[in-house]
TIVO-191208 format. One line per 2 residues: number of its first residue (from 1); their letters; for each residue x, y, z of N, C-alpha, C. Coordinates in steps of 0.001 Angstrom, whole numbers, m for minus. Each point is the difference from the previous one (the first is absolute). Layout:
// residues N
NUM) a) X Y Z X Y Z X Y Z ~ ...
// end
This chain:
// residues 389
1) mk) 98372 m78608 m34774 m576 m273 m1329 726 m1197 m603 ~ m757 m1016 m399 583 m1160 m692 m479 m65 m1416
3) in) 851 m495 m898 m473 m145 m1359 m533 m1400 m199 ~ m1090 m111 m729 m626 m1312 m268 243 m355 m1447
5) ke) m596 m1131 m403 214 m478 m1370 m556 957 m1073 ~ m1184 623 375 m600 908 m974 870 1169 m277
7) ia) 507 638 1096 870 1170 m160 1270 m382 m709 ~ 597 m1152 354 1253 m450 m631 m213 m186 m1480
9) qq) m1137 m605 m364 m293 m267 m1431 m163 1326 m740 ~ m586 993 649 m178 1354 m607 1389 642 m270
11) if) 881 m136 1008 1380 524 m181 698 m680 m1161 ~ m142 m1356 m36 626 m752 m1041 m553 423 m1367
13) dk) m1320 137 m130 m622 357 m1265 410 1370 m481 ~ m21 992 949 253 1389 m367 1454 199 m380
15) tr) 905 m627 726 1436 188 m348 264 m715 m1351 ~ m664 m1067 m301 155 m639 m1267 m533 910 m1137
17) di) m1201 527 211 m642 827 m1058 639 1368 m182 ~ 339 660 1150 468 1373 m83 1526 54 m163
19) ln) 707 m830 769 1478 66 m19 614 m1101 m813 ~ m858 m877 m564 489 m1125 m827 1034 m828 739
21) mh) m335 m295 1262 908 m782 847 m756 m1186 623 ~ 758 m1080 173 m606 m1191 616 555 m162 1402
23) la) m865 167 1013 442 m72 1413 m495 m1275 650 ~ 561 m278 1149 m600 m964 939 m291 809 1262
25) it) m1142 m217 597 m434 763 1164 m193 m983 1199 ~ 558 349 1144 m219 m856 1173 m645 850 1149
27) dd) m496 m722 1011 m468 701 1174 1139 261 960 ~ m304 443 1239 1055 337 932 718 m1145 573
29) rg) m383 m1250 m338 649 m1202 486 841 m644 m1100 ~ 14 614 m1221 736 m557 m1111 m751 m1044 m788
31) iv) m1315 m94 208 m866 m939 m725 m469 598 m1295 ~ 233 m652 m1102 m350 544 m1329 m1538 101 m117
33) la) m447 1197 m405 m1444 249 m228 m319 148 m1483 ~ 958 498 m813 m277 222 m1428 1299 m11 m772
35) gg) m19 m432 m1285 1156 81 m840 906 m1185 133 ~ m316 m963 843 809 m1194 144 m921 m1138 319
37) rp) 489 m935 840 m891 m1120 455 m642 414 1319 ~ m1280 337 m25 m700 435 1250 223 m977 1113
39) gd) 381 505 1171 212 m829 1189 1402 m436 253 ~ 874 208 m1010 1427 m355 208 644 1023 908
41) fd) 981 m496 811 781 884 889 1305 333 m746 ~ 401 1266 m33 1257 437 m615 871 606 1079
43) ly) 1142 m651 193 920 386 1046 601 1409 m231 ~ 305 338 m1272 594 1315 m257 m1044 1106 193
45) sy) m1215 m309 m314 m1096 981 283 m80 244 1495 ~ 26 m1072 800 m81 103 1445 1172 791 539
47) qa) 1204 m239 m536 1149 756 461 m93 1458 m332 ~ m517 302 m1176 m206 1429 m422 m939 712 972
49) in) m1073 m713 364 m1010 627 894 561 142 1416 ~ 611 m1101 517 473 m40 1378 1152 961 202
51) qr) 918 118 m979 1140 889 111 m234 1383 m582 ~ m1158 151 m593 m430 1302 m599 1060 514 m957
53) ri) 436 m854 m903 1000 423 m996 m224 m819 m1279 ~ 505 512 m1101 m78 m624 m1291 1031 m1152 m66
55) te) m462 m1180 m467 887 m1163 m36 m14 m580 m1417 ~ 1012 m786 m297 109 m625 m1313 m111 m1497 122
57) ek) m814 m636 m819 m158 m1461 15 630 m551 m1267 ~ 1036 m852 157 680 m598 m1136 m412 m1468 m121
59) ge) m670 m276 m1072 m401 m1392 m285 56 m205 m1503 ~ m1017 m699 m522 m95 m157 m1466 m89 1362 m618
61) kv) m699 883 701 m213 1368 m431 414 925 1110 ~ 687 1094 m294 383 943 1042 m1141 1027 169
63) vt) m510 139 1223 m1049 969 244 356 829 1245 ~ m543 1220 50 255 863 1127 m1314 155 804
65) ws) 116 m222 1301 m1133 165 908 54 1270 764 ~ m1163 690 66 m36 1224 795 m1218 m40 936
67) pl) 164 487 1247 m1159 86 883 m1070 887 m616 ~ m1266 m281 286 m1083 855 m478 m517 742 1214
69) yy) 84 1339 m25 m329 788 1158 m1397 666 m129 ~ m640 106 1132 m1224 836 62 m49 650 1353
71) eg) 6 1372 14 11 791 1202 1215 m414 900 ~ 1164 m201 m654 1204 m330 705 159 m1397 505
73) qa) m1028 m845 m304 26 m1393 479 221 m914 m1197 ~ 851 m998 161 195 m990 m1051 m1138 m1000 14
75) vg) m867 119 m1010 m1215 m840 m23 128 m1189 m1009 ~ 1149 m82 m646 232 m1061 m948 1277 293 m735
77) sf) 137 m655 m1157 1183 255 m865 m356 m274 m1422 ~ 888 480 m882 m199 m329 m1426 1343 m278 m606
79) si) 5 m835 m1087 1270 m329 m671 m51 583 m1435 ~ 1164 403 m458 176 489 m1370 1109 m794 m602
81) sg) m187 m441 m1281 1079 m766 m684 1188 899 m192 ~ 1187 m569 347 1251 769 m153 756 78 1282
83) sl) 1317 247 m102 847 113 1179 m126 1353 656 ~ 648 149 1133 m6 1291 732 557 1121 m881
85) se) 1006 m337 m793 629 1037 m852 m858 348 m1200 ~ m939 m875 m364 m840 239 m1178 m1323 704 344
87) vt) m512 m239 1193 m1264 583 418 244 1334 633 ~ m544 1041 m612 279 1395 482 m923 370 1141
89) qe) 440 944 799 m817 522 1137 m1291 633 m540 ~ 127 655 m1170 m1188 611 m602 m1082 m1067 m346
91) ti) 414 m1152 m435 m966 m1074 m307 m677 m464 1306 ~ 808 m206 1033 m526 m428 1308 m968 1016 534
93) dl) 343 1273 m128 m894 1091 480 m1337 37 m763 ~ 69 m287 m1307 m1200 m18 m800 m934 m1081 443
95) vq) 544 m1218 238 m802 m1103 486 m556 296 1377 ~ 854 561 882 m460 378 1352 m1171 950 m36
97) gl) 163 1053 m876 m1055 1012 m76 m1280 m569 m518 ~ 33 m812 m1052 m1205 m611 m568 m628 m902 1019
99) sq) 790 m792 698 m517 m927 984 m703 722 1169 ~ 581 1085 434 m570 743 1132 m1388 550 m355
101) vl) m156 465 m1265 m1314 472 m431 m1011 m1127 44 ~ 372 m1158 m509 m934 m1129 m19 m308 m514 1401
103) iy) 1014 m10 895 m255 m406 1369 m942 979 716 ~ 230 1268 m245 m831 1079 571 m1473 m173 m460
105) qg) m128 m233 m1283 m1368 m217 m548 m673 m1177 609 ~ 728 m1106 197 m520 m1168 678 m433 269 1412
107) ml) 832 813 688 m263 355 1405 m1297 833 59 ~ m164 895 m897 m1230 845 m23 m1252 m892 m197
109) le) 113 m964 m909 m1159 m898 m268 m357 m752 1283 ~ 1011 m345 778 m285 m728 1217 m635 892 1077
111) kl) 511 1219 71 m452 895 1120 m1292 746 m258 ~ m307 223 m1288 m1192 727 m319 m1214 m885 182
113) ys) m812 197 1032 m1009 m940 386 m1330 721 150 ~ m699 186 m1101 m1277 670 2 m1054 m885 596
115) ld) m1223 530 139 m1140 m775 470 m242 m1186 m925 ~ 101 222 m1290 m212 m1066 m962 1068 m1080 189
117) ra) 1218 367 263 1072 m957 270 m303 m770 1309 ~ m423 746 997 m340 m637 1269 m1093 m1027 m154
119) ra) m993 351 m789 m1099 m944 m250 479 m1247 m763 ~ 835 253 m1009 536 m1097 m788 843 m936 880
121) gf) 800 625 889 853 m828 891 m843 m800 997 ~ m1092 595 487 m894 m678 909 m683 m1168 m689
123) ir) m527 219 m1239 m673 m1087 m722 1006 m1105 m310 ~ 1224 386 m374 1020 m1019 m286 294 m823 1254
125) ei) 6 625 1158 299 m713 1249 m1147 m973 321 ~ m1202 396 m250 m1183 m866 211 87 m1220 m872
127) lm) 313 214 m1300 m65 m1063 m959 1263 m869 m56 ~ 1147 575 345 1250 m723 m191 863 m99 1266
129) gg) m263 878 978 816 40 1207 m565 m874 1092 ~ 590 91 1170 m470 m810 1114 m160 721 1324
131) si) 106 1349 m52 m40 768 1239 m1446 268 445 ~ m970 m10 m923 m1399 219 338 m652 m1359 163
133) ks) m352 m301 1265 m418 m1340 332 m1495 m258 m26 ~ m785 1048 189 m1466 m241 125 m807 1018 m773
135) ed) m1228 m321 m198 m947 864 m704 m213 1289 699 ~ m44 m79 1371 m207 1201 806 1178 952 m145
137) qa) 1223 m567 38 1206 823 m116 51 658 m1357 ~ m368 m749 m1039 m21 542 m1349 m1027 1130 m105
139) ge) m1153 m193 619 m1098 988 m96 398 1272 698 ~ 661 m95 1155 408 1217 720 1031 807 m794
141) qa) 941 m674 m563 1014 743 m775 m622 531 m1305 ~ m930 m735 m575 m663 455 m1200 m787 1282 274
143) di) m657 63 1144 m755 1214 389 901 1235 28 ~ 1186 m176 515 987 1123 91 302 525 m1366
145) lr) 104 m896 m956 351 327 m1383 m1226 292 m846 ~ m1176 m3 668 m1242 261 m690 m282 m973 m1122
147) ln) 157 m1247 306 m257 m1102 m923 m1102 m882 525 ~ m894 m436 m873 m1081 m870 398 360 m1438 m326
149) lr) 324 m791 1036 328 m1427 m205 m1114 m877 598 ~ m1137 616 342 m1079 m791 627 m1041 m433 m977
151) an) 194 334 m1256 m954 m373 m1056 370 m1396 m551 ~ m937 m615 m750 321 m1211 m748 822 451 m1221
153) qa) 1250 m463 m68 908 474 m1064 804 m1147 m605 ~ 370 194 m1262 930 m919 m710 1067 898 m637
155) ii) 1108 m637 m340 1130 735 m572 36 m112 m1526 ~ 205 1182 m600 211 78 m1448 1342 695 m220
157) la) 876 m580 m830 1300 617 m295 17 441 m1413 ~ 607 1158 m255 116 575 m1360 1465 273 m274
159) hv) 618 m727 m930 1404 235 m372 16 888 m1255 ~ 711 1109 87 114 949 m1113 1450 m35 m527
161) sg) 219 m585 m1159 1356 m195 m510 746 1344 m126 ~ 1187 68 592 870 1192 m138 m498 1247 721
163) fq) m1001 m181 861 m651 1196 620 1024 886 703 ~ 685 m580 935 967 830 808 1220 427 m821
165) en) 578 m938 m780 1204 268 m772 m247 1141 m1026 ~ m1148 m110 m710 m273 998 m1032 m247 1385 540
167) yl) m690 49 1134 m272 1341 617 1274 637 478 ~ 827 m770 691 1236 586 494 939 405 m1143
169) as) m36 m767 m1100 830 344 m1148 m433 1306 m625 ~ m1267 359 179 m494 1262 m580 428 1219 823
171) ln) 696 m265 1121 358 1093 920 1518 269 m9 ~ 606 m256 m1120 1459 110 m97 530 1374 362
173) nf) m766 1055 m194 494 1377 281 m163 369 1494 ~ m524 m901 813 m232 366 1374 1073 m590 907
175) sp) 166 594 1134 948 m515 976 m541 m1253 654 ~ 833 m818 687 m480 m1217 598 m1165 296 1011
177) ee) 145 1085 799 m1022 304 935 m1331 342 m680 ~ 92 769 m1098 m1208 389 m738 m651 m1252 m627
179) kv) 832 m929 m491 m542 m1195 m611 m827 m785 1003 ~ 533 m162 1162 m720 m719 1087 m1307 619 340
181) ik) 27 1352 151 m1180 725 382 m1071 m107 m1081 ~ 452 168 m1264 m927 m36 m1140 m610 m1385 m175
183) fe) 829 m1030 266 m543 m1355 m130 m1009 m288 1058 ~ 228 491 1244 m943 m161 1088 m1336 702 m423
185) ey) 131 1202 m531 m1160 757 m370 m779 m764 m1136 ~ 726 m552 m914 m604 m772 m1129 m726 m1237 548
187) is) 631 m690 887 m658 m1196 640 m1296 446 690 ~ 88 1049 751 m1202 463 785 m1160 369 m972
189) sm) 379 668 m1091 m1068 358 m974 m609 m1226 m653 ~ 841 m1024 m284 m525 m1228 m572 m950 m674 1000
191) lr) 380 m88 1275 m823 m631 1016 m1359 722 121 ~ 26 1345 m13 m1256 741 126 m880 m237 m1198
193) ki) 543 m108 m1211 m801 m264 m1188 m660 m1368 53 ~ 746 m1002 507 m552 m1335 131 m1090 m19 1049
195) ee) 212 671 1108 m1028 75 1026 m1251 643 m508 ~ 181 1112 m749 m1173 683 m553 m778 m866 m992
197) af) 704 m815 m753 m639 m908 m967 m920 m1022 709 ~ 339 m246 1282 m826 m898 835 m861 801 941
199) dg) m336 1235 m418 m928 886 717 464 409 1423 ~ 1299 m139 263 519 388 1302 m528 m795 1165
201) nd) m516 m1182 m290 m565 m859 1071 1147 m465 934 ~ m240 225 1334 1088 m334 960 209 m1523 154
203) qn) m878 m781 m601 222 m1476 27 1123 m397 m950 ~ 371 903 m902 1064 m252 m983 1269 683 440
205) vv) 1039 m781 202 1349 540 434 1001 m182 m1144 ~ 577 1134 m451 928 m71 m1128 1376 459 450
207) vy) 1025 m788 m290 1374 379 293 951 m353 m1162 ~ 1115 703 m90 1044 m364 m932 935 m957 690
209) fg) 126 m1203 m509 712 m1086 710 1471 m98 m408 ~ 440 914 m894 1348 m74 m486 141 m1001 m1163
211) hn) 1135 12 m681 232 m917 m1147 m1052 108 m1030 ~ m504 1220 m257 m1022 281 m1042 m1361 m640 293
213) if) m290 m283 1229 m1251 m647 366 m882 851 900 ~ m1225 191 m416 m1022 628 826 m849 m1110 669
215) li) m349 171 1236 m819 m989 730 m1278 670 457 ~ m1141 m680 m195 m1239 491 549 m698 m1090 797
217) lk) m386 396 1209 m853 m885 825 m1429 408 m409 ~ m627 m796 m787 m1322 367 m582 m1092 m514 950
219) gi) m828 902 462 m1093 m394 885 m1181 m509 m793 ~ m845 m805 670 m1228 m521 m553 m1104 62 1064
221) rg) m1100 557 m318 m1072 148 977 m852 m1318 49 ~ m709 m135 1118 m867 m1163 179 358 m811 1185
223) gk) m984 m576 621 284 m751 1252 337 m1441 m251 ~ m291 m554 m1194 221 m1427 m245 1017 m197 m1123
225) vt) 1111 729 101 1039 m156 m1022 813 m1239 258 ~ 218 m794 m1062 830 m1227 136 1025 31 m1124
227) te) 972 m887 126 1004 m133 m1073 m648 m333 m1302 ~ m969 m883 17 m612 m483 m1264 m911 1071 m650
229) ns) m837 688 823 m947 885 m595 555 1403 m348 ~ 1274 219 264 567 1331 m273 1011 m16 m1134
231) vk) 187 m1164 m658 988 m109 m1106 m285 974 m1097 ~ m1283 11 m481 m300 849 m1174 144 1478 351
233) ff) m348 367 1250 112 1385 431 1411 475 m100 ~ 928 m753 562 1417 463 40 643 m83 m1370
235) lk) m442 m959 m829 489 m87 m1372 m414 1283 m767 ~ m1237 394 200 m528 1212 m687 768 1235 481
237) kg) 276 93 1329 687 1156 496 1493 3 m443 ~ 564 m1186 m159 1366 m73 m518 102 526 m1401
239) ky) m983 m353 m821 m11 508 m1416 m214 1528 32 ~ m843 467 923 m253 1448 54 1299 734 448
241) lh) 713 m580 938 1240 599 466 1007 84 m1160 ~ m7 m1021 m817 899 m34 m1222 m266 1253 m873
243) ev) m1270 227 m263 m341 1140 m878 358 1362 673 ~ m273 70 1311 306 1252 736 1496 296 m111
245) ik) 863 m966 321 1436 254 m8 506 206 m1419 ~ m598 m713 m937 397 145 m1425 m198 1419 m474
247) ni) m1090 664 527 m320 1326 m435 826 1107 640 ~ 749 m328 1086 745 1024 665 1492 m235 m31
249) te) 455 m1066 m680 1421 m248 m163 260 m604 m1391 ~ 1287 m24 m390 334 m477 m1348 452 m1467 2
251) ge) 407 m506 1096 545 m1352 44 m1059 m1108 m243 ~ 482 m1140 m399 m932 m1157 m199 m477 m496 1364
253) vt) m1290 m187 148 m568 m365 1305 m392 m1479 13 ~ 470 m695 1039 m334 m1397 255 m612 m109 1383
255) ig) m1138 m702 106 m728 m89 1263 m21 m1409 544 ~ 257 m96 1316 m125 m1279 732 m1080 177 1048
257) ig) m984 m936 26 m1176 117 828 m39 m1129 1000 ~ m57 322 1268 m114 m1002 1068 m1486 m204 342
259) qf) m244 m1032 753 m1388 m285 431 m240 600 1411 ~ m1251 124 334 m376 441 1361 53 m1214 974
261) yp) 609 223 1115 17 m964 1125 m299 787 1259 ~ m794 m519 856 m374 779 1203 1157 135 996
263) gf) m32 1068 773 912 148 1102 1361 585 m378 ~ 773 263 1050 1336 665 m166 941 m846 m845
265) eg) 9 m1316 253 857 m917 m747 m444 m105 m1418 ~ m1286 273 m252 m552 m93 m1359 655 996 m932
267) lk) 357 1183 553 682 1010 m876 1319 m515 m509 ~ 750 m678 853 1269 m569 m439 m181 m1044 m1048
269) ks) m1052 m810 164 m283 m1027 m942 m381 592 m1363 ~ m801 1085 71 m432 667 m1226 1182 649 m690
271) fn) 911 564 766 1217 609 m598 847 m1004 m719 ~ 172 m1200 637 738 m1076 m659 m696 m445 m1251
273) da) m1348 m44 m5 m752 m353 m1199 355 993 m1110 ~ m141 1290 297 196 1031 m987 1406 m49 m567
275) kl) 977 m216 892 1427 m52 m424 218 m1198 m912 ~ m556 m1157 375 105 m1158 m845 m655 228 m1394
277) al) m1213 522 38 m748 254 m1235 830 872 m975 ~ 575 1091 613 777 919 m795 1312 m658 m564
279) ei) 717 m668 851 1256 m590 m385 m181 m1132 m1010 ~ m892 m923 304 m189 m1167 m887 m675 410 m1293
281) ga) m1035 851 113 m717 471 m1224 930 693 m963 ~ 838 902 527 921 736 m832 1040 m916 m646
283) ki) 436 m994 776 1007 m901 m430 m515 m928 m1156 ~ m1273 m453 112 m575 m945 m937 m630 724 m1198
285) wg) m809 1041 246 m784 647 m1037 489 1374 m365 ~ 890 589 789 559 1282 m365 m604 1165 799
287) lg) 630 1166 m203 m483 1228 687 m1216 626 m671 ~ m549 986 668 m1094 723 m601 m1404 m591 130
289) kd) m133 m1043 845 m1309 m667 183 m394 8 1501 ~ m1217 m503 248 m491 m120 1368 m9 m1474 358
291) yh) 553 m355 1173 77 m1398 475 m616 m126 1364 ~ m1079 m780 87 m533 m387 1298 748 m1282 390
293) il) 94 m249 1314 667 m1183 453 m551 m1275 m604 ~ m1341 m27 m283 m583 m1163 m595 272 m90 m1472
295) dv) 385 1131 m632 394 m32 m1454 1300 m745 m186 ~ 949 135 964 1261 m718 m149 m178 m1445 385
297) gi) m1106 m257 740 m423 m1372 239 1094 m918 489 ~ 137 m1062 m745 860 m1113 416 1472 389 m140
299) fv) 299 1078 m693 1394 409 m129 614 441 1342 ~ m846 37 1053 574 257 1337 938 m1117 399
301) sl) m4 m1105 m747 918 m1088 298 1450 448 m256 ~ 145 1076 m791 1329 544 m295 505 858 1140
303) as) m889 417 857 385 954 1073 521 m712 1239 ~ 845 721 724 566 m574 1257 m945 284 1202
305) is) m1179 m591 m19 m960 106 1088 m263 m1400 525 ~ m625 m69 1160 m206 m1304 664 m933 m913 m802
307) hq) 172 m1309 201 m859 m981 m663 m1473 242 401 ~ m187 393 1247 m1366 245 494 m617 1125 m795
309) rk) 759 1087 m240 m563 1170 m728 m249 m390 m1458 ~ 860 m769 m566 m236 m502 m1414 m1283 m863 m47
311) ae) m172 m854 1013 m1197 m830 47 m1285 855 124 ~ 92 1044 884 m1150 909 198 m442 645 m1313
313) ls) 997 601 m738 m311 686 m1237 m467 m958 m1078 ~ 602 m1174 m44 m401 m995 m975 m1510 m468 248
315) nq) m233 m218 1284 m1388 m371 351 m994 1083 m356 ~ 362 1224 240 m927 1080 m322 m223 115 m1476
317) ll) 1088 m133 m786 m135 138 m1441 m824 m1165 m585 ~ 224 m1212 485 m685 m1165 m550 m1233 m429 793
319) hp) m385 818 977 m1104 m378 882 m1292 m473 m743 ~ m472 700 m1000 m1223 m462 m646 195 m1377 m660
321) ll) 1172 m269 m477 285 m1299 m642 172 m1081 1066 ~ 679 311 1073 277 m993 1086 m1328 m395 693
323) en) m973 931 2 m1269 m272 628 m960 m824 m905 ~ 338 m113 m1272 m862 m741 m945 711 m1307 m341
325) ge) m462 m1067 676 651 m1292 m142 54 m480 m1478 ~ m1096 141 m722 m77 m474 m1360 995 714 m908
327) lk) 2 1327 140 941 791 m873 1437 m244 399 ~ 239 m131 1282 1399 m244 470 485 m1316 m569
329) kt) m805 m1039 60 373 m1322 m532 211 87 m1480 ~ m884 738 m656 118 198 m1489 1337 577 m362
331) ve) 398 1074 690 1250 670 m301 1186 m889 290 ~ m37 m708 1151 1090 m828 375 235 m1128 m1064
333) if) m1059 m597 m456 126 m1077 m989 442 588 m1367 ~ m498 1181 m326 381 649 m1239 1521 300 m2
335) lt) 480 491 1117 1429 300 97 851 m1269 6 ~ m522 m1051 686 713 m1264 78 92 m649 m1422
337) sg) m971 246 m830 m53 m536 m1357 909 728 m952 ~ 736 1017 526 858 788 m873 m793 1017 m830
339) mn) m1162 413 533 m889 965 m646 m570 m528 m1318 ~ m141 m1345 m40 m583 m662 m1192 m1500 m128 241
341) lt) m799 746 m767 m1477 15 188 m603 m1408 m167 ~ 419 m702 m1022 m586 m1325 m334 287 m1007 1135
343) ka) 1260 m30 427 389 m948 1079 m727 357 1322 ~ 15 1313 333 m612 417 1245 m1538 m290 27
345) ak) m636 224 m1149 m1468 m264 m74 m270 m1505 158 ~ 880 m814 m565 m143 m1443 134 181 m430 1467
347) dl) 1072 540 685 251 m348 1360 m1088 487 922 ~ m681 1081 m350 m1122 558 822 m1317 m649 m343
349) hv) m35 m721 m1079 m1223 m633 m495 m1054 1053 m334 ~ 468 1047 m665 m964 1033 m439 297 331 m1470
351) hr) m962 655 m631 171 419 m1374 1062 1087 m104 ~ 686 108 m1119 1056 993 m175 m577 1385 182
353) nt) m1192 266 m523 m600 1329 126 m334 327 1470 ~ m389 m996 790 m271 195 1399 1294 434 722
355) li) 1108 m647 m375 1294 369 576 358 1435 m322 ~ m203 395 m1288 328 1383 m389 m862 979 765
357) yr) m1271 m335 178 m947 853 739 517 231 1429 ~ 381 m1131 640 537 91 1379 1271 852 115
359) ld) 879 m213 m957 1269 759 24 m260 1505 m228 ~ m955 329 m855 m393 1390 m176 m592 597 1277
361) kv) m758 m851 702 m589 464 1243 1109 299 1056 ~ 1056 m802 m1 1129 207 902 601 1359 m300
363) kq) 154 288 m1293 601 1306 m366 m829 1154 499 ~ m1354 m132 m109 m908 1034 524 147 146 1511
365) li) 185 m1105 681 34 29 1482 1267 626 566 ~ 1147 m335 m556 1265 411 645 842 921 m905
367) gl) m424 220 m1229 719 912 m886 1247 m619 m616 ~ 176 m1296 138 1112 m682 m589 m545 m1044 m979
369) np) 603 m62 m1182 m462 m943 m1013 818 m1295 57 ~ m607 m1108 440 749 m1256 149 406 m535 m1343
371) rs) m561 502 m1124 369 m523 m1311 1215 731 m613 ~ 430 1081 669 1234 695 m452 1147 m469 861
373) fn) 1208 0 m576 1145 m462 730 223 824 1285 ~ m89 1350 m157 216 907 1153 m1024 m284 1081
375) ga) m1300 m110 m362 m1040 m214 972 145 m1352 666 ~ 288 m1022 m797 174 m1375 549 1167 m26 991
377) lq) 1087 717 m360 1172 m4 894 m339 636 1337 ~ m739 1132 m55 m357 705 1266 m959 m882 845
379) ik) m921 m638 m654 m971 m827 766 732 m1201 624 ~ 905 m597 m744 793 m1159 494 825 440 1225
381) lg) 681 1158 m133 769 513 1138 m903 324 1129 ~ m1189 516 m287 m948 343 1034 m459 m1209 816
383) fm) m275 m1084 m699 m401 m1252 690 1160 m423 957 ~ 1222 95 m472 1128 m414 830 196 920 1198
385) ls) m77 1336 m268 196 961 1099 m1122 5 1023 ~ m1193 m217 m464 m1153 31 905 57 m1102 1035
387) sl) 769 m1055 m281 98 m1110 926 1122 193 991 ~ 808 1078 m186 1117 246 937 m474 427 1363
389) k) 701 m324 1025 m375 426 1372 1133 808 589
// end
């Protein structure tokens, strides 16, 4: 058993809150995980672990290092402010006992692997891993887990603020084992309720993705489904999912909606869309709303994705404008004029009212108002990004 950053941080937080002590926690190699500068190597920590004894570090501050044991194995170490003569064995035993409970709880979370966890792990591997190489391989494994991945599907993500933390906090009177079991049961009940809200259709796959996020592979029927003609459908289903989850949990719900793309690789693309929509939308406009990838539009320029992907999304967002030569030229000249209606109308050799009519038409076409600063900025960025290769 090894301790990771998450477990180390829990030990640090609990000892600070319960024992009113400030520790540093390292792994079994003496690398600081919490309470100090993460990634630093501490020689005294390493000596304490290697020699399996308490050591004293004398520097600007005197601290005592003790190995951190789990099932008789030194899995890391912790430091307490004070010399060997000042730090009592009782204090060390208290930290050891609290740490062992937290390590045990973390171990249970890793080992308890229900069908829902297996499905979530499988979906995660498809979308983020590299071990599943082909659509056939994915289909075979999906069949074993009773998942339908052969439908036309797009990804919708639902982030529920404080979902996991708040539920676990409500279980203070339960043992670590009971907490894990109850949380698993709670997750399963949430997944079943979401599935029922979508009529139990096997084209819809729902999993808990961790980090307070639910993921749904939402199916769409029809033989001629395209990225363009399915936007409204998935936007509508994203809003519906928001209401469903809002009614069965207390946390603030934020939705990220990806687009449909055909094939096995299309699911990965849709997942990245949904993740971008959720992250960028929440960052710019806040939590509690629904964000389609096209809603965040040109703000994808803030994301660390390829120039080609930025160009694809910008082209899709501005497509109606890019296809209309007259309107495209009108907007370009209007932006070049510094958004000055009189100057732009003169440069275009049209009446001012004609220019206003065209700009209003642009707003209707792409949902961005070139006469507002925000809209003009997005359109300008879109023109730049759409030309990237």
